[in-house]
C-alpha positions in Angstrom: -71.0 -116.6 57.8 -73.2 -119.7 57.6 -72.1 -123.0 56.4 -73.5 -122.9 53.2 -71.5 -119.2 52.7 -68.6 -121.7 53.4 -68.7 -124.1 51.6 -69.1 -121.8 48.6 -66.2 -120.0 49.6 -64.4 -123.3 49.8 -65.8 -124.7 46.4 -64.2 -121.9 44.0 -60.5 -122.1 45.9 -58.4 -123.7 43.3 -54.4 -124.6 43.3 -52.2 -123.9 40.0 -49.4 -126.1 39.8 -46.5 -125.3 37.3 -43.7 -127.8 36.6 -40.1 -127.1 36.2 -40.8 -127.8 32.6 -43.9 -125.1 32.5 -46.8 -127.3 32.4 -49.7 -126.2 34.4 -52.5 -128.0 35.8 -54.9 -126.9 38.5 -56.3 -128.9 41.4 -59.9 -127.6 43.1 -59.6 -127.4 46.9 -62.6 -128.2 48.6 -61.7 -128.1 51.9 -58.5 -129.5 54.1 -56.4 -130.8 55.3 -54.8 -131.0 51.5 -51.4 -132.9 51.7 -48.7 -132.1 49.0 -46.0 -133.8 48.4 -44.3 -137.0 46.1 -46.2 -140.4 45.7 -44.2 -143.5 47.5 -45.1 -147.0 47.7 -48.5 -147.1 49.8 -48.4 -143.3 50.0 -50.4 -140.9 47.8 -50.9 -137.4 48.6 -53.5 -135.1 47.8 -51.6 -133.2 45.4 -48.9 -135.3 44.0 -45.5 -133.6 42.6 -43.2 -135.5 40.8 -40.6 -136.9 38.9 -38.7 -136.5 42.0 -35.8 -139.2 41.6 -33.3 -137.4 44.2 -36.5 -137.3 46.6 -35.7 -133.7 47.4 -39.6 -133.4 47.9 -41.1 -134.9 51.1 -44.3 -137.2 50.8 -46.0 -134.8 53.0 -43.8 -132.0 52.3 -46.8 -129.5 52.9 -50.1 -129.7 54.4 -52.8 -126.8 53.2 -55.5 -126.0 56.0 -58.9 -124.3 55.5 -60.0 -122.8 58.6 -62.6 -119.8 60.0 -62.6 -118.9 56.2 -59.0 -118.4 55.7 -56.8 -121.2 53.8 -53.1 -121.6 55.6 -50.2 -123.8 54.8 -47.6 -125.7 56.9 -44.3 -127.0 56.2 -43.7 -130.3 57.0 -40.2 -130.5 58.4 -39.4 -131.2 54.7 -35.7 -130.9 53.3 -35.6 -128.0 51.5 -38.6 -126.2 53.3 -41.9 -124.8 51.3 -41.5 -121.0 50.5 -43.8 -118.3 50.4 -43.8 -115.1 47.7 -46.5 -112.8 48.6 -46.1 -110.0 46.5 -42.3 -108.8 46.3 -41.7 -110.7 49.7 -40.3 -114.4 49.7 -40.1 -116.4 52.8 -39.1 -120.0 54.4 -42.2 -120.9 56.4 -41.0 -121.5 59.8 -44.7 -122.2 61.2 -48.3 -122.3 59.9 -49.0 -119.3 57.5 -51.9 -117.7 56.3 -52.1 -117.5 52.4 -54.1 -115.0 50.3 -55.1 -115.3 46.4 -52.4 -114.7 44.4 -49.8 -115.7 47.0 -46.9 -118.1 45.1 -45.6 -121.6 47.2 -42.5 -122.5 45.7 -42.0 -126.3 46.4 -38.4 -126.9 45.6 -37.2 -130.5 44.4 -33.3 -129.5 43.6 -31.6 -126.5 44.8 -28.3 -125.2 43.0 -26.6 -121.9 44.1 
């Protein structure tokens, strides 16, 4: 794949974010790394999640990377972890994991039984 083709493939990738209240926003992904987390004084992730008054979402909760034509996600030792749903299967990330179109990342701000 040429460099130009890789840029086109990355340019069309997008992240859809859905809040607990059901509000949806979109973020175009133009290459990595892309940090996801909560804002803090003197720190702004690329994708800000909030509000999170209990601080369950980490400042650098997880990171998306693009390499060799694929996107991957890594949890950055966050308190609640990062869950990856692929089809009917949901797993807590233990290491860097490839993500595919249609996968869902679950980043929990609060956990209840």
